[in-house]
KEGU-302761 format. One record per residue (C-alpha): x, y, z; residue in three letters. Coordinates in Angstrom, 1 decimal. Each point is the difference from the previous one (the first is absolute). Layout:
% KEGU-302761
X	Y	Z	residuo
X	Y	Z	ALA
...
//
This chain:
% KEGU-302761
X	Y	Z	residuo
0.0	0.0	0.0	MET
1.2	3.5	-0.9	VAL
-1.1	3.4	0.9	THR
0.7	3.3	-1.9	TYR
-0.8	2.2	3.0	GLN
3.6	1.2	-0.1	ARG
-0.5	1.2	-3.6	LEU
-3.1	2.0	1.0	TRP
2.0	1.5	2.9	ASP
2.9	0.9	-2.4	THR
-2.4	1.6	-2.4	LEU
-1.6	2.0	2.8	LYS
3.4	1.1	1.3	LYS
1.1	1.1	-3.5	LYS
-3.4	1.6	-0.7	LYS
-0.6	-2.1	-3.1	ILE
-3.4	-1.2	-1.1	ARG
-0.6	-3.6	-1.2	LYS
-1.0	1.3	-3.4	HIS
3.3	1.8	-0.3	ASP
1.9	-3.1	1.1	LEU
-1.6	-1.9	-2.9	MET
1.5	2.5	-2.5	GLU
3.3	0.3	1.8	MET
0.6	-3.7	0.2	ALA
-1.8	-0.9	-3.2	ASP
-2.4	-2.4	1.6	ILE
-3.5	-0.9	-1.0	SER
-3.2	0.7	1.9	SER
-0.4	-3.8	0.3	THR
3.4	-0.2	1.8	THR
-1.1	2.9	2.3	LEU
-3.1	-1.9	0.8	THR
2.0	-3.1	0.9	LYS
2.2	2.2	2.3	LEU
-3.1	1.4	1.6	ASN
-1.2	-3.5	0.7	LYS
3.4	-1.2	1.4	ASP
0.3	-2.5	-2.9	GLU
3.3	-1.3	-1.3	ILE
1.5	2.0	-2.8	VAL
3.1	-0.7	-2.0	ALA
3.4	1.0	1.3	LEU
0.5	2.1	-3.1	THR
-2.9	2.1	1.1	VAL
1.4	0.5	3.4	LEU
3.3	1.0	-1.5	VAL
-1.7	2.6	-2.3	LYS
-1.8	1.5	3.0	ILE
3.3	0.1	2.0	CYS
1.8	1.8	-2.8	LYS
-2.9	2.4	-0.5	ALA
-0.1	0.9	3.7	LEU
3.7	-0.2	0.6	ASP
-0.4	-2.4	2.9	CYS
0.8	-3.5	1.0	GLN
-2.2	-3.0	-0.3	ILE
-0.6	-0.1	3.8	GLU
-1.7	3.4	-0.4	ASP
-2.5	-1.6	-2.4	VAL
-0.8	-3.5	1.2	VAL
0.0	-2.1	3.2	GLU
-0.3	-3.7	0.1	VAL
-2.1	-1.1	2.9	LYS
1.1	-2.9	2.2	ASP
-3.1	-2.1	-0.7	GLU
1.3	-0.4	-3.6	ALA
2.5	-2.5	1.2	PHE
-2.4	-2.2	2.1	VAL
//
């Protein structure tokens, strides 16, 4: 299980709207919906987001412990 709460916190801190992130990272609305639902997305998507936001992957995604149970 993953959560993208850190992404939303990063966006808030940087004062970037979700729609702006789509353009900055060149991701689709479908991908944004998956992120909103805490669904798995490709690592390439996460890298694009990190590059667009000039941040590290831990600023975007967190793996919850129950994923390993």
